[in-house]
C-alpha atoms as an extended CHARMM CRD file, in Angstrom:
* protein
*
        66  EXT
         1         1  MET       CA             -6.1880000000      -65.0260000000      117.5820000000  PROA      1               0.0000000000
         2         2  ASN       CA             -8.6730000000      -65.7400000000      114.6870000000  PROA      2               0.0000000000
         3         3  LEU       CA             -5.8120000000      -64.1330000000      112.3280000000  PROA      3               0.0000000000
         4         4  VAL       CA             -3.0160000000      -66.2040000000      113.5340000000  PROA      4               0.0000000000
         5         5  PHE       CA             -5.3470000000      -69.4070000000      112.3640000000  PROA      5               0.0000000000
         6         6  LYS       CA             -6.4390000000      -67.8220000000      109.1440000000  PROA      6               0.0000000000
         7         7  TYR       CA             -2.6690000000      -66.9430000000      107.9510000000  PROA      7               0.0000000000
         8         8  LYS       CA             -1.1410000000      -69.4450000000      109.7680000000  PROA      8               0.0000000000
         9         9  LEU       CA              0.6780000000      -71.0940000000      106.5510000000  PROA      9               0.0000000000
        10        10  SER       CA              1.3830000000      -67.7110000000      105.5960000000  PROA      10              0.0000000000
        11        11  ILE       CA              3.5190000000      -67.5690000000      108.7890000000  PROA      11              0.0000000000
        12        12  ILE       CA              4.5480000000      -70.3960000000      109.1660000000  PROA      12              0.0000000000
        13        13  GLY       CA              6.6500000000      -70.1870000000      105.6370000000  PROA      13              0.0000000000
        14        14  VAL       CA              8.1170000000      -67.0490000000      106.3190000000  PROA      14              0.0000000000
        15        15  ILE       CA              9.5980000000      -68.4850000000      109.6410000000  PROA      15              0.0000000000
        16        16  PHE       CA             10.4130000000      -71.4010000000      108.0890000000  PROA      16              0.0000000000
        17        17  GLY       CA             11.8340000000      -69.4180000000      105.0480000000  PROA      17              0.0000000000
        18        18  SER       CA             13.5310000000      -66.8660000000      107.1350000000  PROA      18              0.0000000000
        19        19  ILE       CA             15.6340000000      -69.7660000000      109.0540000000  PROA      19              0.0000000000
        20        20  MET       CA             16.3200000000      -71.4490000000      105.4700000000  PROA      20              0.0000000000
        21        21  GLY       CA             17.8360000000      -67.8400000000      104.4710000000  PROA      21              0.0000000000
        22        22  TYR       CA             20.4190000000      -67.6740000000      107.4760000000  PROA      22              0.0000000000
        23        23  LEU       CA             21.2780000000      -70.8000000000      107.6090000000  PROA      23              0.0000000000
        24        24  TYR       CA             22.3670000000      -70.3660000000      103.5700000000  PROA      24              0.0000000000
        25        25  TYR       CA             24.3120000000      -67.7500000000      104.7070000000  PROA      25              0.0000000000
        26        26  LEU       CA             26.1490000000      -69.2060000000      107.0720000000  PROA      26              0.0000000000
        27        27  TYR       CA             27.3780000000      -72.3660000000      106.0010000000  PROA      27              0.0000000000
        28        28  ILE       CA             26.9080000000      -71.7950000000      101.8460000000  PROA      28              0.0000000000
        29        29  GLY       CA             27.2630000000      -67.8390000000      101.6150000000  PROA      29              0.0000000000
        30        30  CYS       CA             29.5060000000      -65.6870000000       99.3870000000  PROA      30              0.0000000000
        31        31  GLU       CA             33.0010000000      -65.6370000000      100.0860000000  PROA      31              0.0000000000
        32        32  THR       CA             33.7200000000      -62.8650000000       98.0370000000  PROA      32              0.0000000000
        33        33  GLY       CA             31.2640000000      -60.3780000000       99.2190000000  PROA      33              0.0000000000
        34        34  SER       CA             30.2390000000      -59.0740000000       96.0180000000  PROA      34              0.0000000000
        35        35  CYS       CA             27.1400000000      -61.2730000000       95.5390000000  PROA      35              0.0000000000
        36        36  PRO       CA             23.7510000000      -59.6850000000       96.4950000000  PROA      36              0.0000000000
        37        37  ILE       CA             21.5190000000      -61.8740000000       98.0010000000  PROA      37              0.0000000000
        38        38  THR       CA             24.6060000000      -63.8740000000       99.9030000000  PROA      38              0.0000000000
        39        39  SER       CA             26.4970000000      -61.0850000000      101.2440000000  PROA      39              0.0000000000
        40        40  LYS       CA             24.6110000000      -60.0010000000      104.2060000000  PROA      40              0.0000000000
        41        41  PRO       CA             22.9430000000      -62.0370000000      106.5850000000  PROA      41              0.0000000000
        42        42  LEU       CA             19.5360000000      -59.9190000000      106.4870000000  PROA      42              0.0000000000
        43        43  ASN       CA             19.7590000000      -59.8380000000      102.6490000000  PROA      43              0.0000000000
        44        44  SER       CA             19.7280000000      -63.6670000000      102.7510000000  PROA      44              0.0000000000
        45        45  THR       CA             17.3350000000      -64.0030000000      105.4730000000  PROA      45              0.0000000000
        46        46  LEU       CA             14.3440000000      -61.7020000000      103.8070000000  PROA      46              0.0000000000
        47        47  TYR       CA             15.2030000000      -63.3470000000      100.6760000000  PROA      47              0.0000000000
        48        48  GLY       CA             14.4810000000      -66.7960000000      102.3970000000  PROA      48              0.0000000000
        49        49  ALA       CA             11.4610000000      -65.3490000000      103.6960000000  PROA      49              0.0000000000
        50        50  MET       CA              9.4960000000      -64.3140000000      100.6990000000  PROA      50              0.0000000000
        51        51  LEU       CA             10.4150000000      -67.2690000000       99.0850000000  PROA      51              0.0000000000
        52        52  GLY       CA              8.8980000000      -69.5810000000      102.3740000000  PROA      52              0.0000000000
        53        53  TYR       CA              5.9310000000      -67.1880000000      102.1870000000  PROA      53              0.0000000000
        54        54  PHE       CA              5.2280000000      -67.4870000000       98.4290000000  PROA      54              0.0000000000
        55        55  THR       CA              6.1530000000      -71.1600000000       99.0100000000  PROA      55              0.0000000000
        56        56  LEU       CA              3.4600000000      -72.2830000000      100.7760000000  PROA      56              0.0000000000
        57        57  ASN       CA              0.9390000000      -69.8430000000       99.6310000000  PROA      57              0.0000000000
        58        58  ILE       CA              0.2440000000      -71.9930000000       96.5780000000  PROA      58              0.0000000000
        59        59  PHE       CA             -0.9090000000      -74.6240000000       98.7730000000  PROA      59              0.0000000000
        60        60  LYS       CA             -3.6330000000      -72.2480000000       99.9570000000  PROA      60              0.0000000000
        61        61  SER       CA             -6.9850000000      -73.1250000000       98.7070000000  PROA      61              0.0000000000
        62        62  GLU       CA             -9.4130000000      -69.9240000000       99.3790000000  PROA      62              0.0000000000
        63        63  LYS       CA            -13.1910000000      -70.4490000000       99.6130000000  PROA      63              0.0000000000
        64        64  HSD       CA            -15.2890000000      -68.2790000000       97.3390000000  PROA      64              0.0000000000
        65        65  GLU       CA            -18.8260000000      -67.5390000000       97.9160000000  PROA      65              0.0000000000
        66        66  ASN       CA            -21.2930000000      -66.8200000000       94.5700000000  PROA      66              0.0000000000
């Protein structure tokens, strides 16, 4: 359970990004099927998860012990 609290922002970012990536595929998508990211729901969901992870990790503060 301590691991969940430690990576709370990362987990939230992955979940939120996955949802947004799938919604992007669902409502915008790619009509021709030639778009590498939005042509399949798995691709856009994984891409959204990655972006959500990186975006929320910007706000993560790490404590350095000296």
